[in-house]
KOLDOKE-556364 format. One line per 2 residues: number of its first residue (from 1); for each residue x negated, y negated, z negated of N, C-alpha, C. Coordinates in Angstrom, 2 decimals. Atoms other than C-alpha are relative to their C-alpha. Example, Ala and Ser with C-alpha at 12.3 -4.5 7.8 and 13.67 -1.06 7.14 Angstrom:
<lomis>
1) -0.89:1.19:0.00:-12.30:4.50:-7.80:-0.90:-1.20:0.00; 0.82:1.19:0.06:-13.67:1.06:-7.14:0.77:-1.09:-0.73 $
</lomis>
This chain:
<lomis>
1) 0.98:0.14:1.18:2.23:-61.91:47.79:0.09:-1.19:-0.82; 0.04:0.68:0.61:2.45:-63.82:45.00:-1.46:-0.24:-0.75 $
3) 1.55:0.40:0.22:-0.73:-65.94:44.18:0.35:-0.79:-1.42; 0.14:0.79:1.41:-1.44:-67.09:40.31:-1.52:-0.42:-0.01 $
5) 1.36:0.68:-0.06:-4.29:-69.66:40.53:-0.79:-0.22:-1.56; 0.42:0.57:1.43:-6.83:-70.05:37.90:-1.28:-0.82:0.32 $
7) 0.90:1.17:-0.06:-9.22:-72.93:37.42:-0.64:0.01:-1.59; 0.91:0.12:1.37:-11.71:-73.41:34.45:0.91:-0.53:-0.79 $
9) -1.04:0.11:1.24:-9.53:-73.61:31.13:1.07:0.32:0.40; -1.37:-0.56:0.44:-6.68:-71.80:31.78:0.32:0.50:-1.09 $
11) -0.45:-0.45:1.21:-4.44:-70.84:29.22:0.19:1.86:0.21; 0.04:-1.68:-0.16:-5.18:-66.59:28.80:1.50:0.22:0.20 $
13) -0.88:-0.67:0.17:-1.79:-65.80:27.85:0.96:-0.37:1.08; -0.75:0.31:-1.03:0.04:-67.81:30.39:-0.53:0.54:1.36 $
15) 0.35:-0.72:-1.22:-1.82:-66.29:33.28:0.18:1.59:-0.01; 0.34:-1.08:-0.32:-2.29:-63.03:32.30:1.52:0.88:-0.63 $
17) -1.29:-0.80:0.85:1.22:-61.89:30.28:1.16:-0.21:1.57; -0.97:0.06:-1.06:3.14:-63.14:33.77:-0.61:0.89:1.31 $
19) 0.23:-1.02:-0.94:0.91:-61.13:35.89:0.03:1.30:-0.41; -0.29:-1.23:0.14:1.20:-58.10:34.04:1.58:0.57:0.01 $
21) -1.21:-0.20:-0.35:4.94:-58.35:34.00:0.56:0.30:1.32; -0.09:-0.17:-1.41:5.01:-58.82:37.56:-0.58:1.33:0.60 $
23) 0.76:-0.92:-0.23:2.76:-56.01:38.13:0.87:1.34:-0.44; -0.52:-1.02:0.47:4.77:-53.71:35.96:1.60:0.19:0.69 $
25) -1.08:-0.21:-1.09:7.71:-54.65:38.22:-0.13:0.53:1.30; 0.31:-0.37:-1.50:6.00:-53.82:41.34:-0.21:-1.37:0.89 $
27) 0.29:1.00:-1.04:5.80:-57.33:42.70:-1.36:-0.07:0.37; 1.23:0.35:-0.54:2.82:-57.91:44.75:-0.87:-1.40:-0.43 $
29) 0.64:1.43:0.43:0.44:-60.66:42.88:-1.42:0.51:-0.13; 1.41:0.15:-0.02:-3.02:-61.48:42.76:-0.39:-1.18:-0.56 $
31) 0.93:1.22:0.81:-5.30:-64.04:40.70:-0.84:-0.17:1.25; 1.41:0.35:-1.14:-7.20:-66.40:42.87:-0.57:-1.14:-0.69 $
33) 0.80:0.95:0.51:-10.20:-68.34:41.45:0.14:-1.33:0.97; 0.36:1.14:-0.61:-10.20:-72.07:42.44:-1.48:-0.38:-0.10 $
35) 1.23:0.58:0.40:-13.66:-72.39:41.29:-1.10:0.49:1.09; 1.42:-0.37:-1.06:-15.93:-70.77:44.21:-0.57:1.22:-0.63 $
37) 0.56:-1.09:0.80:-16.56:-67.77:41.65:0.59:0.74:-0.32; -1.32:-1.22:0.04:-14.87:-64.46:41.29:0.17:-0.32:-1.95 $
39) -0.25:0.25:1.60:-15.43:-64.97:37.05:0.54:-1.53:-0.27; -0.42:1.14:0.18:-13.21:-67.72:36.04:0.06:-0.19:-1.93 $
41) 0.25:0.27:1.75:-13.87:-69.13:31.98:1.49:-0.56:0.05; -1.26:0.54:0.73:-10.48:-69.59:30.20:0.02:-0.89:-0.91 $
43) 0.19:1.12:0.95:-9.60:-72.32:27.70:-0.81:0.91:-1.11; 0.74:-0.58:1.24:-10.72:-69.80:25.04:-1.03:0.74:0.18 $
45) 1.30:-0.51:-0.13:-13.87:-68.91:26.49:-0.03:2.00:0.52; -0.18:-1.51:-0.45:-12.49:-65.40:28.14:-0.32:-0.28:1.36 $
47) 0.39:-0.29:-1.72:-14.32:-64.55:31.66:1.07:0.87:0.22; -0.79:-0.85:-0.82:-11.83:-63.14:33.94:-0.12:0.06:1.37 $
49) 0.22:-0.10:-1.38:-12.18:-61.78:37.31:1.00:-0.09:0.58; -1.47:0.44:-0.68:-9.84:-63.19:39.77:-0.14:1.00:1.31 $
51) 0.03:-0.99:-1.19:-8.84:-60.55:42.52:-0.64:-0.67:1.13; 0.43:0.66:-1.26:-9.78:-63.21:45.27:-0.30:-1.27:-0.34 $
53) 0.53:1.45:0.34:-11.46:-66.59:45.57:1.25:-0.92:1.35; -1.07:1.01:-0.80:-9.15:-69.51:47.30:-0.64:0.02:1.65 $
55) 0.33:0.16:-0.92:-11.18:-69.64:50.25:0.21:1.36:0.84; -0.38:-1.57:-0.46:-10.27:-65.57:50.86:1.86:-0.06:0.37 $
57) -1.43:-0.50:0.02:-6.32:-66.06:50.92:0.54:-1.18:1.26; -1.07:0.42:-1.43:-3.65:-66.92:53.88:1.23:-0.43:-0.98 $
59) -1.12:0.45:0.33:-1.38:-69.27:52.28:1.48:0.28:0.48; -1.06:-0.29:-0.91:0.94:-68.23:55.00:0.67:1.22:-0.37 $
61) -0.35:-1.04:0.51:1.32:-65.01:53.20:0.47:0.06:-1.48; -0.56:0.08:1.20:2.15:-66.51:49.77:1.64:0.05:0.08 $
63) -1.28:-0.22:0.20:5.73:-65.40:48.67:0.32:-1.37:-1.28; -0.16:0.86:0.82:5.35:-67.74:45.49:-1.24:-0.41:-0.19 $
65) 0.97:0.37:0.79:2.76:-69.77:43.94:0.08:-0.43:-1.23; -0.04:-0.09:1.47:2.17:-69.63:40.17:-1.07:-0.68:-0.52 $
67) 1.03:0.68:0.62:0.12:-72.11:38.07:0.38:0.63:-1.51; 0.07:-0.14:1.63:-0.74:-71.13:34.39:-0.43:-1.42:-0.49 $
69) 0.35:1.45:0.53:-1.21:-74.18:32.28:-1.40:0.41:-1.01; 1.32:0.42:0.53:-3.94:-74.96:29.76:-0.76:-1.18:0.38 $
71) 0.65:1.39:-0.47:-6.11:-77.98:29.48:-1.67:0.60:-0.41; -0.33:0.97:-1.36:-8.29:-78.49:31.33:0.17:0.80:1.37 $
73) -0.84:-0.63:-1.08:-6.82:-75.74:33.52:0.49:-0.58:0.89; -1.13:0.37:-1.26:-4.04:-77.45:34.88:-0.68:-1.47:0.43 $
75) 0.37:1.41:-0.68:-5.84:-80.84:35.32:-0.92:0.57:0.85; 1.17:-0.77:-1.14:-8.79:-78.67:37.34:1.04:0.62:1.24 $
77) -1.04:-0.48:-1.01:-5.70:-77.17:39.24:0.28:-1.30:0.69; -0.53:1.30:-0.74:-4.43:-80.93:40.04:-1.05:-0.49:1.02 $
79) 1.11:1.14:-0.49:-7.72:-82.15:40.85:-0.74:1.05:1.46; 0.37:-0.41:-1.31:-8.08:-79.06:43.79:0.71:-0.14:0.98 $
81) -0.57:0.80:-1.40:-7.16:-80.93:47.15:0.61:1.59:0.49; -0.44:-1.51:-0.49:-7.10:-77.33:48.61:1.29:0.44:0.19 $
83) -1.12:-0.73:0.50:-4.57:-76.07:46.45:1.30:-0.80:0.09; -1.18:1.11:-0.02:-2.39:-79.17:45.91:0.52:-0.38:1.68 $
85) -0.30:0.30:-1.27:-2.19:-79.70:49.58:1.10:1.11:0.71; -0.59:-1.55:-0.44:-1.37:-75.82:50.19:1.61:-0.09:-0.72 $
87) -1.23:0.28:0.74:1.32:-76.50:47.33:1.02:-0.51:0.55; -1.09:1.08:-0.59:3.04:-79.28:49.04:0.31:0.55:1.21 $
89) -0.29:-0.51:-1.25:3.08:-77.32:52.38:0.98:1.02:-0.50; -0.81:-1.24:0.61:4.48:-74.32:50.57:1.13:-0.09:-0.26 $
91) -1.48:0.08:0.73:7.19:-75.74:48.68:1.04:-1.06:1.36; -0.69:0.48:-1.03:8.20:-78.00:51.97:0.53:0.89:0.80 $
93) -0.33:-1.10:-0.40:8.58:-74.90:53.50:1.04:0.85:-0.10; -0.86:-0.62:0.56:11.20:-73.92:51.29:-0.30:1.19:-1.05 $
95) 0.52:-0.66:0.84:9.19:-71.51:49.42:-0.06:-0.26:-1.55; 0.00:-0.11:1.43:9.22:-70.94:45.63:-1.26:-0.51:-0.61 $
97) 1.20:0.42:0.91:6.67:-72.29:43.11:0.45:-0.02:-1.45; -0.56:0.05:1.51:6.44:-71.69:39.42:-1.45:-0.61:-0.91 $
99) 1.03:0.60:0.93:4.26:-73.41:36.80:0.05:0.06:-1.63; -0.18:0.01:1.74:3.86:-73.26:32.79:-0.62:-1.04:-0.69 $
101) 0.80:1.07:0.76:2.69:-75.35:30.14:-0.15:-1.46:0.20; 0.20:1.08:-0.43:0.81:-78.34:31.16:0.03:-0.08:1.50 $
103) 0.04:-0.02:-1.67:0.57:-77.33:34.95:1.42:-0.45:0.78; -1.08:0.74:-0.60:4.04:-78.55:35.80:-0.40:-1.52:0.74 $
105) 0.35:1.21:-0.42:2.24:-81.76:35.96:-0.56:-0.06:1.61; 0.43:0.18:-1.30:0.71:-80.73:39.29:1.15:-0.46:0.88 $
107) -1.29:0.19:-0.77:4.35:-80.45:40.84:0.28:-1.49:-0.12; -0.40:1.52:0.33:5.07:-83.92:39.35:-0.70:-0.91:0.75 $
109) 1.17:0.69:-0.66:1.93:-85.36:40.79:0.55:-0.02:1.83; -0.14:0.02:-1.10:3.02:-84.09:44.00:1.38:-0.27:0.56 $
111) -1.53:0.66:-0.29:6.75:-85.20:44.04:1.01:0.94:0.11; -1.04:-1.07:-0.09:8.47:-81.93:44.17:0.80:0.09:-1.12 $
113) -1.12:-0.10:1.25:10.35:-82.22:40.92:0.86:-0.95:0.13; -1.05:0.96:0.13:12.08:-85.29:42.08:1.43:0.55:-0.12 $
115) -1.47:-0.18:0.45:15.86:-84.94:40.81:-0.24:1.63:-0.28; 0.07:-1.40:0.48:15.10:-81.12:39.60:-0.08:-0.19:-1.53 $
117) 0.08:-0.25:1.44:15.22:-80.01:35.92:-0.92:0.95:-0.25; 1.43:-0.67:0.29:11.82:-79.03:34.52:-0.37:0.04:-1.32 $
119) 0.45:-0.13:1.41:10.13:-78.28:31.18:-1.57:0.13:0.32; 1.93:-0.13:-0.11:6.36:-78.18:30.23:-0.07:-0.21:-1.59 $
121) 0.28:-0.01:1.69:4.39:-78.37:26.72:0.22:-1.35:-0.19; -0.09:0.96:0.42:5.11:-81.15:24.92:-0.98:-1.05:0.01 $
123) 0.92:0.94:-0.17:3.56:-84.38:25.48:-0.18:-0.48:1.63; 0.23:-0.08:-1.38:3.09:-83.70:29.32:1.35:-0.68:0.67 $
125) -1.21:0.43:-0.84:6.61:-84.69:30.19:-0.04:-1.48:0.97; 0.18:1.46:-0.70:5.67:-88.27:31.16:-0.51:0.11:1.46 $
127) 0.56:-0.16:-1.25:3.73:-86.38:34.34:0.94:0.89:1.31; -0.67:-0.80:-0.68:6.72:-84.72:35.51:0.96:-1.10:0.87 $
129) -0.43:0.71:-0.99:7.69:-87.44:38.11:1.41:0.10:0.51; -1.37:0.04:-0.31:11.32:-88.01:38.93:0.92:1.59:-0.44 $
131) -0.85:-1.31:0.59:12.57:-84.61:36.91:0.57:-0.55:-1.07; -0.57:-0.09:1.44:14.83:-84.25:34.31:-0.67:1.12:-0.78 $
133) 0.83:-1.17:0.96:12.97:-82.81:31.33:1.09:0.78:-0.86; -0.83:-0.63:0.63:14.90:-80.09:29.62:-0.29:0.70:-1.18 $
135) 0.42:-0.73:0.89:12.84:-78.73:26.86:0.29:1.33:-0.22; -0.35:-1.51:-0.34:13.93:-75.25:27.57:-1.46:0.63:-0.05 $
137) 1.28:-1.14:0.16:11.66:-72.18:27.04:-0.38:0.13:1.55; 0.71:-0.12:-1.76:11.66:-71.59:31.00:1.39:-0.70:0.53 $
139) -1.30:0.74:-0.94:13.81:-73.73:33.39:-0.45:0.32:1.47; -0.04:-0.16:-1.24:14.75:-72.68:36.96:1.16:-0.85:0.65 $
141) -0.51:0.90:-0.65:15.80:-75.16:39.36:-0.19:0.12:1.43; 0.46:-0.54:-1.31:16.43:-73.61:42.65:-1.39:0.98:-0.02 $
143) 1.04:-0.99:-0.24:13.08:-72.33:43.97:-1.11:-0.75:-0.69; 1.05:0.44:1.21:11.04:-74.15:41.05:0.23:0.54:-1.62 $
145) 0.05:-0.63:1.15:10.50:-72.19:37.86:-1.11:-0.83:-0.62; 0.91:0.92:1.01:8.89:-74.42:34.79:-0.19:1.13:-1.29 $
147) -0.06:-0.64:1.55:7.75:-72.66:31.26:-0.51:-0.88:-0.70; 0.49:0.61:0.94:7.24:-74.38:28.24:-1.76:-0.12:-0.54 $
149) 1.29:-0.13:0.76:4.06:-73.11:26.75:-0.54:1.42:-0.24; 0.44:-1.83:0.04:2.03:-69.88:25.66:1.07:0.56:-0.07 $
151) -0.98:-0.89:0.63:5.06:-68.51:23.56:0.91:0.02:1.31; -1.06:0.19:-1.01:7.14:-69.23:26.74:-0.69:1.42:1.05 $
153) 0.64:-0.92:-1.12:4.72:-66.61:28.83:0.72:1.10:0.60; -0.76:-1.41:-0.41:6.88:-63.54:28.60:1.01:-0.07:0.70 $
155) -1.09:0.47:-0.78:10.05:-65.20:29.41:0.02:-0.44:1.62; 0.56:0.63:-1.57:8.28:-67.10:32.63:-0.27:1.22:0.94 $
157) -0.09:-1.53:-0.57:7.32:-63.56:33.52:1.44:0.49:0.50; -1.34:-0.78:-0.43:10.55:-62.04:33.46:0.80:-1.04:0.62 $
159) -0.82:0.84:-0.82:12.25:-65.24:35.08:-0.23:0.48:1.26; 0.68:-0.11:-1.53:9.77:-64.58:38.16:0.78:1.03:0.48 $
161) -0.70:-1.26:-0.56:11.08:-61.07:38.19:1.05:-0.06:0.30; -1.36:-0.06:-0.52:14.51:-61.75:38.13:0.23:-0.86:1.33 $
163) 0.07:0.91:-1.27:13.83:-64.61:40.89:-0.13:1.05:1.21; 0.30:-0.64:-1.17:12.44:-61.95:43.21:1.40:1.37:0.18 $
165) -0.76:-1.35:-0.07:14.49:-58.84:42.13:1.74:-0.11:-0.17; -1.36:0.11:0.59:17.66:-60.22:41.16:0.38:-0.14:-1.54 $
167) -0.57:0.12:1.21:19.46:-61.36:37.97:-0.02:1.25:-1.02; -0.09:-0.96:0.88:18.78:-58.95:35.02:-1.06:1.13:0.46 $
169) 0.83:-0.80:-0.58:16.32:-57.04:37.13:-1.34:0.40:-1.16; 1.18:0.09:1.27:13.54:-57.74:34.14:0.58:0.75:-1.44 $
171) -0.42:-0.51:1.05:15.83:-56.09:31.45:-0.70:1.42:-0.34; 0.48:-1.21:0.39:14.42:-52.63:31.74:-1.42:-0.21:-0.36 $
173) 1.56:0.34:0.54:10.83:-54.27:31.21:0.07:-0.86:-1.49; -0.30:0.36:1.37:12.19:-56.29:28.58:-0.08:1.00:-1.29 $
175) -0.43:-0.91:1.01:13.34:-53.24:26.70:-1.23:0.90:-0.38; 0.92:-0.71:-0.17:10.50:-50.94:27.61:-1.26:-0.88:-0.94 $
177) 0.84:1.22:0.85:8.17:-54.29:26.27:-0.01:-0.06:-1.36; -0.67:0.45:1.41:9.99:-54.32:22.88:0.10:-1.46:-0.04 $
179) -0.33:1.43:0.10:10.86:-57.78:23.91:1.03:-0.72:-0.64; -1.34:0.06:0.53:14.45:-57.80:22.84:0.07:0.19:-1.30 $
181) -0.07:-0.45:1.41:13.52:-56.15:19.60:-0.62:-1.44:-0.90; 0.93:1.27:0.24:11.02:-59.37:19.26:0.97:-0.77:-0.58 $
183) -0.82:1.32:0.03:14.01:-61.73:19.43:1.35:0.38:-1.05; -1.07:-0.62:0.74:16.42:-59.75:17.10:1.31:0.63:0.34 $
</lomis>
């Protein structure tokens, strides 16, 4: 199961576009509220009903942990001790993690970006402790995927699909979603 964690103030497109893309690809994905409530308010005051609550999930079943960005969403994720403890254990077990926009700061604070290439929203680079900041739209270094910001949400989602299904597996989705036409 791929878990996408929602905290109050998450960036709408960074959570929902990747979830949509992963579901189109047939990947098992659920949104998880870290607030204790089913409805989580986004950075733009949109209430989104999470599939599950943090207290209901088994991290042992997590194939990947995904963190959308946004503020204060990213800092709220970082302040959620049960989540950060689970991320550290998940990554230590060799399992993949992904974060976009400001959310890679969570990985930076946990020390899991040490010696890795990563990207994030401009101005957050200083929080990526030990990482080599690339400014790429999406960066994958081993089992860590990071995305730059809202406009990177589609590419971030496609990269997760390719991570699980193989390089190029997202191409039919890109075509069907008219993504390649957007790029010219």
